C-alpha positions as CSV (number, residue, x, y, z in Angstrom):
1,M,-8.8,-1.6,9.6
2,A,-6.6,-2.1,6.5
3,Y,-3.4,-0.2,5.8
4,V,-3.2,2.5,3.1
5,I,-0.2,3.4,0.9
6,T,0.0,7.1,0.0
7,G,1.7,9.1,-2.8
8,E,5.0,9.2,-1.0
9,C,5.5,5.5,-2.0
10,T,8.8,4.9,-3.8
11,K,7.9,1.4,-5.1
12,D,11.0,-0.1,-3.7
13,E,8.9,-3.3,-2.8
14,K,10.3,-3.6,0.7
15,C,6.7,-3.8,1.9
16,V,5.9,-6.4,-0.7
17,E,8.8,-8.6,0.6
18,V,7.5,-8.6,4.2
19,C,3.8,-8.9,3.5
20,P,2.7,-12.4,4.7
21,V,-0.5,-12.5,2.6
22,D,0.7,-10.9,-0.7
23,C,-1.8,-8.0,-0.6
24,I,0.5,-5.2,-1.9
25,H,0.6,-4.7,-5.6
26,P,1.7,-4.2,-8.4
27,R,5.0,-6.0,-8.0
28,K,7.9,-5.5,-10.5
29,D,6.9,-8.7,-12.3
30,E,3.3,-7.5,-12.9
31,P,2.2,-5.6,-16.0
32,K,0.8,-2.6,-14.2
33,F,4.1,-1.9,-12.3
34,A,5.7,0.5,-14.8
35,E,2.6,2.6,-15.3
36,S,1.6,2.8,-11.6
37,A,2.8,5.8,-9.6
38,Q,2.8,3.9,-6.4
39,L,2.0,0.5,-4.7
40,F,-1.5,-0.3,-3.2
41,V,-2.8,-2.4,-0.3
42,S,-5.9,-4.5,-0.8
43,P,-8.4,-3.4,1.8
44,V,-10.0,-6.9,1.7
45,E,-6.9,-9.1,1.8
46,C,-4.9,-7.1,4.3
47,I,-4.8,-8.8,7.7
48,D,-3.6,-5.7,9.6
49,C,-0.3,-7.2,10.7
50,G,1.6,-4.0,10.3
51,A,4.7,-5.7,8.9
52,C,4.8,-3.2,6.0
53,V,5.0,0.0,8.1
54,P,8.5,-0.3,9.7
55,V,10.2,-1.2,6.4
56,C,8.7,1.7,4.5
57,E,11.5,4.2,4.3
58,A,9.2,6.9,2.8
59,S,6.7,6.7,5.7
60,A,4.0,6.2,3.1
61,I,1.9,3.6,4.9
62,Y,-0.8,4.4,7.4
63,T,-3.6,2.5,9.1
64,L,-6.9,3.6,7.8
65,D,-7.8,5.1,11.2
66,E,-4.5,7.1,11.4
67,L,-4.6,8.4,7.8
68,P,-4.1,12.2,7.9
69,E,-7.2,14.2,6.6
70,N,-5.2,15.6,3.6
71,L,-4.4,12.0,2.5
72,K,-7.9,10.4,2.9
73,N,-8.2,10.2,-0.9
74,Y,-5.6,7.4,-0.9
75,A,-7.9,5.0,0.9
76,E,-10.2,5.2,-2.1
77,L,-7.3,4.9,-4.5
78,N,-6.0,1.8,-2.8
79,A,-9.4,0.2,-2.9
80,K,-10.1,1.2,-6.6
81,Y,-6.9,-0.5,-7.7
82,Y,-8.4,-3.8,-6.6
83,Q,-11.8,-3.3,-8.3
């Protein structure tokens, strides 16, 4: 059950800083950061630790199981970023 970042993401990178497995991208030092509207969680690399959720001031991170129906498309967007 990976986590999913939604469109409310502010790209402040607080989630990136606490992720123990570096599965949230793009970071500021990566080429796609400027053109990306949000950050994304890798559904394969995410270990479901939940460290990213409490630091997200925008409340933009959900577990896949708790993703609201109107935000379901973000699960696919997060996965596509890593393809």
